[in-house]
TORKOL-4160 file (C-alpha; in steps of 0.2 Angstrom, whole numbers, padded with zeros to 4 digits, m for minus):
320
<pt num="1" X="0470" Y="0464" Z="0443"/>
<pt num="2" X="0475" Y="0477" Z="0456"/>
<pt num="3" X="0492" Y="0486" Z="0454"/>
<pt num="4" X="0501" Y="0490" Z="0470"/>
<pt num="5" X="0515" Y="0502" Z="0466"/>
<pt num="6" X="0529" Y="0500" Z="0479"/>
<pt num="7" X="0540" Y="0515" Z="0478"/>
<pt num="8" X="0529" Y="0528" Z="0469"/>
<pt num="9" X="0543" Y="0541" Z="0465"/>
<pt num="10" X="0546" Y="0546" Z="0447"/>
<pt num="11" X="0544" Y="0530" Z="0438"/>
<pt num="12" X="0531" Y="0522" Z="0450"/>
<pt num="13" X="0521" Y="0538" Z="0451"/>
<pt num="14" X="0520" Y="0540" Z="0432"/>
<pt num="15" X="0515" Y="0522" Z="0429"/>
<pt num="16" X="0503" Y="0522" Z="0443"/>
<pt num="17" X="0495" Y="0538" Z="0437"/>
<pt num="18" X="0493" Y="0532" Z="0419"/>
<pt num="19" X="0485" Y="0515" Z="0425"/>
<pt num="20" X="0473" Y="0525" Z="0436"/>
<pt num="21" X="0468" Y="0537" Z="0422"/>
<pt num="22" X="0463" Y="0522" Z="0412"/>
<pt num="23" X="0452" Y="0514" Z="0425"/>
<pt num="24" X="0464" Y="0501" Z="0432"/>
<pt num="25" X="0464" Y="0498" Z="0451"/>
<pt num="26" X="0479" Y="0506" Z="0458"/>
<pt num="27" X="0486" Y="0508" Z="0476"/>
<pt num="28" X="0502" Y="0518" Z="0478"/>
<pt num="29" X="0515" Y="0515" Z="0492"/>
<pt num="30" X="0525" Y="0531" Z="0495"/>
<pt num="31" X="0533" Y="0538" Z="0511"/>
<pt num="32" X="0537" Y="0554" Z="0520"/>
<pt num="33" X="0531" Y="0571" Z="0513"/>
<pt num="34" X="0527" Y="0562" Z="0496"/>
<pt num="35" X="0515" Y="0551" Z="0504"/>
<pt num="36" X="0507" Y="0565" Z="0514"/>
<pt num="37" X="0505" Y="0576" Z="0499"/>
<pt num="38" X="0497" Y="0562" Z="0489"/>
<pt num="39" X="0485" Y="0558" Z="0503"/>
<pt num="40" X="0480" Y="0576" Z="0506"/>
<pt num="41" X="0479" Y="0582" Z="0488"/>
<pt num="42" X="0481" Y="0568" Z="0476"/>
<pt num="43" X="0495" Y="0564" Z="0464"/>
<pt num="44" X="0499" Y="0577" Z="0451"/>
<pt num="45" X="0505" Y="0571" Z="0434"/>
<pt num="46" X="0513" Y="0584" Z="0423"/>
<pt num="47" X="0517" Y="0579" Z="0405"/>
<pt num="48" X="0520" Y="0589" Z="0389"/>
<pt num="49" X="0502" Y="0588" Z="0385"/>
<pt num="50" X="0493" Y="0590" Z="0402"/>
<pt num="51" X="0494" Y="0592" Z="0420"/>
<pt num="52" X="0481" Y="0582" Z="0430"/>
<pt num="53" X="0479" Y="0578" Z="0449"/>
<pt num="54" X="0472" Y="0561" Z="0452"/>
<pt num="55" X="0465" Y="0554" Z="0469"/>
<pt num="56" X="0474" Y="0538" Z="0469"/>
<pt num="57" X="0473" Y="0528" Z="0485"/>
<pt num="58" X="0490" Y="0529" Z="0494"/>
<pt num="59" X="0497" Y="0521" Z="0509"/>
<pt num="60" X="0514" Y="0523" Z="0518"/>
<pt num="61" X="0519" Y="0505" Z="0521"/>
<pt num="62" X="0515" Y="0488" Z="0514"/>
<pt num="63" X="0507" Y="0483" Z="0530"/>
<pt num="64" X="0493" Y="0495" Z="0526"/>
<pt num="65" X="0488" Y="0485" Z="0511"/>
<pt num="66" X="0476" Y="0471" Z="0512"/>
<pt num="67" X="0483" Y="0459" Z="0499"/>
<pt num="68" X="0471" Y="0449" Z="0488"/>
<pt num="69" X="0472" Y="0436" Z="0474"/>
<pt num="70" X="0477" Y="0443" Z="0458"/>
<pt num="71" X="0487" Y="0458" Z="0465"/>
<pt num="72" X="0502" Y="0464" Z="0455"/>
<pt num="73" X="0516" Y="0472" Z="0465"/>
<pt num="74" X="0526" Y="0484" Z="0454"/>
<pt num="75" X="0543" Y="0486" Z="0462"/>
<pt num="76" X="0549" Y="0504" Z="0457"/>
<pt num="77" X="0561" Y="0509" Z="0471"/>
<pt num="78" X="0580" Y="0510" Z="0468"/>
<pt num="79" X="0589" Y="0494" Z="0468"/>
<pt num="80" X="0599" Y="0499" Z="0484"/>
<pt num="81" X="0582" Y="0499" Z="0493"/>
<pt num="82" X="0575" Y="0483" Z="0485"/>
<pt num="83" X="0581" Y="0470" Z="0498"/>
<pt num="84" X="0573" Y="0479" Z="0513"/>
<pt num="85" X="0557" Y="0482" Z="0503"/>
<pt num="86" X="0556" Y="0463" Z="0498"/>
<pt num="87" X="0559" Y="0458" Z="0516"/>
<pt num="88" X="0545" Y="0468" Z="0522"/>
<pt num="89" X="0534" Y="0463" Z="0507"/>
<pt num="90" X="0537" Y="0444" Z="0510"/>
<pt num="91" X="0531" Y="0445" Z="0528"/>
<pt num="92" X="0514" Y="0452" Z="0522"/>
<pt num="93" X="0510" Y="0446" Z="0505"/>
<pt num="94" X="0505" Y="0429" Z="0499"/>
<pt num="95" X="0519" Y="0419" Z="0492"/>
<pt num="96" X="0510" Y="0418" Z="0475"/>
<pt num="97" X="0508" Y="0437" Z="0473"/>
<pt num="98" X="0514" Y="0443" Z="0456"/>
<pt num="99" X="0530" Y="0454" Z="0458"/>
<pt num="100" X="0536" Y="0464" Z="0443"/>
<pt num="101" X="0552" Y="0474" Z="0443"/>
<pt num="102" X="0550" Y="0491" Z="0434"/>
<pt num="103" X="0568" Y="0495" Z="0439"/>
<pt num="104" X="0584" Y="0499" Z="0431"/>
<pt num="105" X="0598" Y="0486" Z="0432"/>
<pt num="106" X="0597" Y="0467" Z="0432"/>
<pt num="107" X="0598" Y="0462" Z="0450"/>
<pt num="108" X="0581" Y="0465" Z="0457"/>
<pt num="109" X="0572" Y="0451" Z="0448"/>
<pt num="110" X="0585" Y="0439" Z="0456"/>
<pt num="111" X="0582" Y="0446" Z="0473"/>
<pt num="112" X="0563" Y="0444" Z="0471"/>
<pt num="113" X="0564" Y="0426" Z="0465"/>
<pt num="114" X="0572" Y="0421" Z="0481"/>
<pt num="115" X="0556" Y="0426" Z="0490"/>
<pt num="116" X="0542" Y="0425" Z="0477"/>
<pt num="117" X="0538" Y="0412" Z="0464"/>
<pt num="118" X="0530" Y="0423" Z="0451"/>
<pt num="119" X="0542" Y="0436" Z="0446"/>
<pt num="120" X="0542" Y="0447" Z="0430"/>
<pt num="121" X="0555" Y="0459" Z="0423"/>
<pt num="122" X="0550" Y="0475" Z="0415"/>
<pt num="123" X="0562" Y="0485" Z="0404"/>
<pt num="124" X="0558" Y="0503" Z="0408"/>
<pt num="125" X="0560" Y="0517" Z="0396"/>
<pt num="126" X="0552" Y="0532" Z="0405"/>
<pt num="127" X="0560" Y="0549" Z="0406"/>
<pt num="128" X="0553" Y="0555" Z="0422"/>
<pt num="129" X="0556" Y="0566" Z="0437"/>
<pt num="130" X="0551" Y="0567" Z="0455"/>
<pt num="131" X="0558" Y="0583" Z="0463"/>
<pt num="132" X="0543" Y="0589" Z="0473"/>
<pt num="133" X="0532" Y="0580" Z="0485"/>
<pt num="134" X="0515" Y="0575" Z="0477"/>
<pt num="135" X="0521" Y="0579" Z="0459"/>
<pt num="136" X="0529" Y="0568" Z="0446"/>
<pt num="137" X="0534" Y="0572" Z="0428"/>
<pt num="138" X="0534" Y="0562" Z="0412"/>
<pt num="139" X="0543" Y="0569" Z="0397"/>
<pt num="140" X="0537" Y="0558" Z="0382"/>
<pt num="141" X="0520" Y="0560" Z="0373"/>
<pt num="142" X="0509" Y="0554" Z="0366"/>
<pt num="143" X="0516" Y="0537" Z="0372"/>
<pt num="144" X="0522" Y="0540" Z="0390"/>
<pt num="145" X="0536" Y="0527" Z="0388"/>
<pt num="146" X="0541" Y="0509" Z="0385"/>
<pt num="147" X="0537" Y="0495" Z="0397"/>
<pt num="148" X="0541" Y="0478" Z="0389"/>
<pt num="149" X="0538" Y="0464" Z="0401"/>
<pt num="150" X="0542" Y="0445" Z="0402"/>
<pt num="151" X="0543" Y="0432" Z="0415"/>
<pt num="152" X="0559" Y="0430" Z="0425"/>
<pt num="153" X="0571" Y="0422" Z="0421"/>
<pt num="154" X="0563" Y="0420" Z="0404"/>
<pt num="155" X="0547" Y="0416" Z="0395"/>
<pt num="156" X="0529" Y="0423" Z="0392"/>
<pt num="157" X="0513" Y="0418" Z="0400"/>
<pt num="158" X="0496" Y="0424" Z="0402"/>
<pt num="159" X="0501" Y="0436" Z="0416"/>
<pt num="160" X="0515" Y="0444" Z="0405"/>
<pt num="161" X="0502" Y="0446" Z="0391"/>
<pt num="162" X="0490" Y="0454" Z="0403"/>
<pt num="163" X="0503" Y="0466" Z="0410"/>
<pt num="164" X="0508" Y="0471" Z="0392"/>
<pt num="165" X="0490" Y="0474" Z="0388"/>
<pt num="166" X="0487" Y="0485" Z="0403"/>
<pt num="167" X="0502" Y="0495" Z="0400"/>
<pt num="168" X="0498" Y="0497" Z="0382"/>
<pt num="169" X="0480" Y="0503" Z="0387"/>
<pt num="170" X="0489" Y="0516" Z="0399"/>
<pt num="171" X="0498" Y="0524" Z="0385"/>
<pt num="172" X="0514" Y="0514" Z="0386"/>
<pt num="173" X="0523" Y="0505" Z="0372"/>
<pt num="174" X="0523" Y="0487" Z="0379"/>
<pt num="175" X="0528" Y="0470" Z="0371"/>
<pt num="176" X="0527" Y="0453" Z="0381"/>
<pt num="177" X="0545" Y="0447" Z="0377"/>
<pt num="178" X="0552" Y="0429" Z="0382"/>
<pt num="179" X="0569" Y="0437" Z="0383"/>
<pt num="180" X="0565" Y="0453" Z="0392"/>
<pt num="181" X="0581" Y="0452" Z="0402"/>
<pt num="182" X="0591" Y="0454" Z="0386"/>
<pt num="183" X="0583" Y="0471" Z="0384"/>
<pt num="184" X="0586" Y="0475" Z="0402"/>
<pt num="185" X="0605" Y="0472" Z="0399"/>
<pt num="186" X="0604" Y="0483" Z="0384"/>
<pt num="187" X="0596" Y="0496" Z="0395"/>
<pt num="188" X="0609" Y="0494" Z="0408"/>
<pt num="189" X="0622" Y="0500" Z="0395"/>
<pt num="190" X="0612" Y="0516" Z="0393"/>
<pt num="191" X="0611" Y="0518" Z="0412"/>
<pt num="192" X="0630" Y="0518" Z="0413"/>
<pt num="193" X="0629" Y="0537" Z="0409"/>
<pt num="194" X="0619" Y="0540" Z="0425"/>
<pt num="195" X="0634" Y="0541" Z="0435"/>
<pt num="196" X="0643" Y="0553" Z="0422"/>
<pt num="197" X="0628" Y="0565" Z="0424"/>
<pt num="198" X="0632" Y="0565" Z="0443"/>
<pt num="199" X="0651" Y="0566" Z="0442"/>
<pt num="200" X="0653" Y="0577" Z="0427"/>
<pt num="201" X="0636" Y="0585" Z="0426"/>
<pt num="202" X="0622" Y="0583" Z="0413"/>
<pt num="203" X="0625" Y="0587" Z="0395"/>
<pt num="204" X="0637" Y="0584" Z="0381"/>
<pt num="205" X="0652" Y="0587" Z="0391"/>
<pt num="206" X="0652" Y="0570" Z="0398"/>
<pt num="207" X="0649" Y="0561" Z="0381"/>
<pt num="208" X="0667" Y="0554" Z="0379"/>
<pt num="209" X="0667" Y="0547" Z="0397"/>
<pt num="210" X="0649" Y="0539" Z="0393"/>
<pt num="211" X="0657" Y="0531" Z="0378"/>
<pt num="212" X="0671" Y="0524" Z="0387"/>
<pt num="213" X="0660" Y="0517" Z="0401"/>
<pt num="214" X="0648" Y="0509" Z="0388"/>
<pt num="215" X="0663" Y="0501" Z="0378"/>
<pt num="216" X="0668" Y="0493" Z="0395"/>
<pt num="217" X="0650" Y="0487" Z="0397"/>
<pt num="218" X="0649" Y="0480" Z="0380"/>
<pt num="219" X="0665" Y="0470" Z="0382"/>
<pt num="220" X="0659" Y="0463" Z="0398"/>
<pt num="221" X="0643" Y="0457" Z="0391"/>
<pt num="222" X="0651" Y="0450" Z="0377"/>
<pt num="223" X="0663" Y="0440" Z="0388"/>
<pt num="224" X="0649" Y="0435" Z="0399"/>
<pt num="225" X="0640" Y="0428" Z="0383"/>
<pt num="226" X="0625" Y="0440" Z="0386"/>
<pt num="227" X="0618" Y="0445" Z="0369"/>
<pt num="228" X="0610" Y="0462" Z="0374"/>
<pt num="229" X="0603" Y="0472" Z="0360"/>
<pt num="230" X="0612" Y="0489" Z="0357"/>
<pt num="231" X="0603" Y="0506" Z="0357"/>
<pt num="232" X="0588" Y="0501" Z="0368"/>
<pt num="233" X="0577" Y="0516" Z="0369"/>
<pt num="234" X="0562" Y="0524" Z="0361"/>
<pt num="235" X="0560" Y="0534" Z="0345"/>
<pt num="236" X="0550" Y="0548" Z="0354"/>
<pt num="237" X="0560" Y="0563" Z="0359"/>
<pt num="238" X="0560" Y="0570" Z="0377"/>
<pt num="239" X="0548" Y="0586" Z="0376"/>
<pt num="240" X="0548" Y="0600" Z="0388"/>
<pt num="241" X="0535" Y="0603" Z="0402"/>
<pt num="242" X="0530" Y="0621" Z="0404"/>
<pt num="243" X="0545" Y="0626" Z="0393"/>
<pt num="244" X="0557" Y="0616" Z="0405"/>
<pt num="245" X="0567" Y="0601" Z="0399"/>
<pt num="246" X="0572" Y="0586" Z="0411"/>
<pt num="247" X="0588" Y="0591" Z="0418"/>
<pt num="248" X="0595" Y="0574" Z="0423"/>
<pt num="249" X="0592" Y="0556" Z="0425"/>
<pt num="250" X="0587" Y="0546" Z="0441"/>
<pt num="251" X="0604" Y="0546" Z="0449"/>
<pt num="252" X="0606" Y="0565" Z="0446"/>
<pt num="253" X="0589" Y="0567" Z="0454"/>
<pt num="254" X="0594" Y="0557" Z="0469"/>
<pt num="255" X="0609" Y="0568" Z="0472"/>
<pt num="256" X="0599" Y="0584" Z="0469"/>
<pt num="257" X="0586" Y="0578" Z="0482"/>
<pt num="258" X="0600" Y="0573" Z="0494"/>
<pt num="259" X="0594" Y="0555" Z="0497"/>
<pt num="260" X="0611" Y="0550" Z="0503"/>
<pt num="261" X="0611" Y="0535" Z="0492"/>
<pt num="262" X="0613" Y="0531" Z="0474"/>
<pt num="263" X="0611" Y="0517" Z="0462"/>
<pt num="264" X="0629" Y="0516" Z="0455"/>
<pt num="265" X="0633" Y="0499" Z="0463"/>
<pt num="266" X="0620" Y="0491" Z="0453"/>
<pt num="267" X="0623" Y="0500" Z="0437"/>
<pt num="268" X="0641" Y="0503" Z="0434"/>
<pt num="269" X="0645" Y="0491" Z="0448"/>
<pt num="270" X="0636" Y="0477" Z="0438"/>
<pt num="271" X="0649" Y="0480" Z="0424"/>
<pt num="272" X="0663" Y="0480" Z="0437"/>
<pt num="273" X="0656" Y="0463" Z="0444"/>
<pt num="274" X="0655" Y="0455" Z="0427"/>
<pt num="275" X="0673" Y="0462" Z="0423"/>
<pt num="276" X="0680" Y="0454" Z="0438"/>
<pt num="277" X="0671" Y="0438" Z="0434"/>
<pt num="278" X="0677" Y="0437" Z="0416"/>
<pt num="279" X="0694" Y="0446" Z="0417"/>
<pt num="280" X="0689" Y="0462" Z="0408"/>
<pt num="281" X="0696" Y="0478" Z="0415"/>
<pt num="282" X="0683" Y="0491" Z="0420"/>
<pt num="283" X="0693" Y="0506" Z="0427"/>
<pt num="284" X="0680" Y="0519" Z="0420"/>
<pt num="285" X="0665" Y="0511" Z="0428"/>
<pt num="286" X="0674" Y="0507" Z="0444"/>
<pt num="287" X="0680" Y="0525" Z="0446"/>
<pt num="288" X="0662" Y="0532" Z="0442"/>
<pt num="289" X="0655" Y="0520" Z="0455"/>
<pt num="290" X="0666" Y="0525" Z="0468"/>
<pt num="291" X="0665" Y="0544" Z="0465"/>
<pt num="292" X="0646" Y="0543" Z="0463"/>
<pt num="293" X="0644" Y="0534" Z="0480"/>
<pt num="294" X="0656" Y="0546" Z="0489"/>
<pt num="295" X="0646" Y="0561" Z="0482"/>
<pt num="296" X="0629" Y="0553" Z="0488"/>
<pt num="297" X="0637" Y="0550" Z="0506"/>
<pt num="298" X="0644" Y="0567" Z="0507"/>
<pt num="299" X="0629" Y="0576" Z="0500"/>
<pt num="300" X="0639" Y="0584" Z="0486"/>
<pt num="301" X="0630" Y="0592" Z="0472"/>
<pt num="302" X="0631" Y="0586" Z="0454"/>
<pt num="303" X="0647" Y="0591" Z="0444"/>
<pt num="304" X="0662" Y="0586" Z="0455"/>
<pt num="305" X="0674" Y="0585" Z="0441"/>
<pt num="306" X="0677" Y="0591" Z="0423"/>
<pt num="307" X="0680" Y="0578" Z="0410"/>
<pt num="308" X="0699" Y="0582" Z="0410"/>
<pt num="309" X="0700" Y="0580" Z="0429"/>
<pt num="310" X="0691" Y="0563" Z="0428"/>
<pt num="311" X="0703" Y="0557" Z="0415"/>
<pt num="312" X="0717" Y="0562" Z="0425"/>
<pt num="313" X="0710" Y="0553" Z="0440"/>
<pt num="314" X="0707" Y="0538" Z="0429"/>
<pt num="315" X="0726" Y="0538" Z="0424"/>
<pt num="316" X="0731" Y="0537" Z="0443"/>
<pt num="317" X="0718" Y="0524" Z="0448"/>
<pt num="318" X="0720" Y="0506" Z="0451"/>
<pt num="319" X="0713" Y="0494" Z="0438"/>
<pt num="320" X="0695" Y="0489" Z="0441"/>
């Protein structure tokens, strides 16, 4: 089983590095300066317990991979990039290649299943960061994170069990779950705070707005008949790396790196979609979605508003 990590940023880089450390066959697909740094110097993984540079094979596009039977493609890009990535992959990879989504949100598996028969969902609990080419950081130890896995739309088979075994060997907590998408919906509720870190800034100042966004999300899942577990997370606490704590989640990092796009349409926007389908108002998530997208387009730094300014804007906004 070879792991082709498609989108080797924070999450993909950390997963690929840990698998490679444990002797698994890994190829990374990265791009730009990140690809060049890994190609020339290897991928550096920084954790609370070690800093190690690994000579992981890396390419800059799927067409540079010679796909073979048994390959597992781990999708680890942001959801807004998934459709284009899958289109490129489907032109090259065999139709029975294993595609596993180690991504936030709940849309990626559905997109993949249109093109590939063997699709798996992975519920990712992996506080990590990618802010410098060639370097990824993972903030949990001794377990690097959680990677529960199951077949999409549901079920467990030999492949799911093999993936869980490989992830466990690579210092992740991993369980093969027949209902893994329930857990991904539970993780979605947690990720509704990503846009708050962007609009308000990280820290406790946005706690009330996060609560409001998650209350809307819980109401939408209930109306949709989705029985998602609450409080999806890990018991381990985030630990500092070289005395420095992780400053923000994946959306905050996207804004800090100036990528020009953000994942809010598939996190807060998923709740807005469910709300519109089932008649549940979602004004908080709609405003967060719109503001986060505007900030990404305009290249604005995190911290556009104070909580009070957001609530004032919310009072004047149209229903979601």
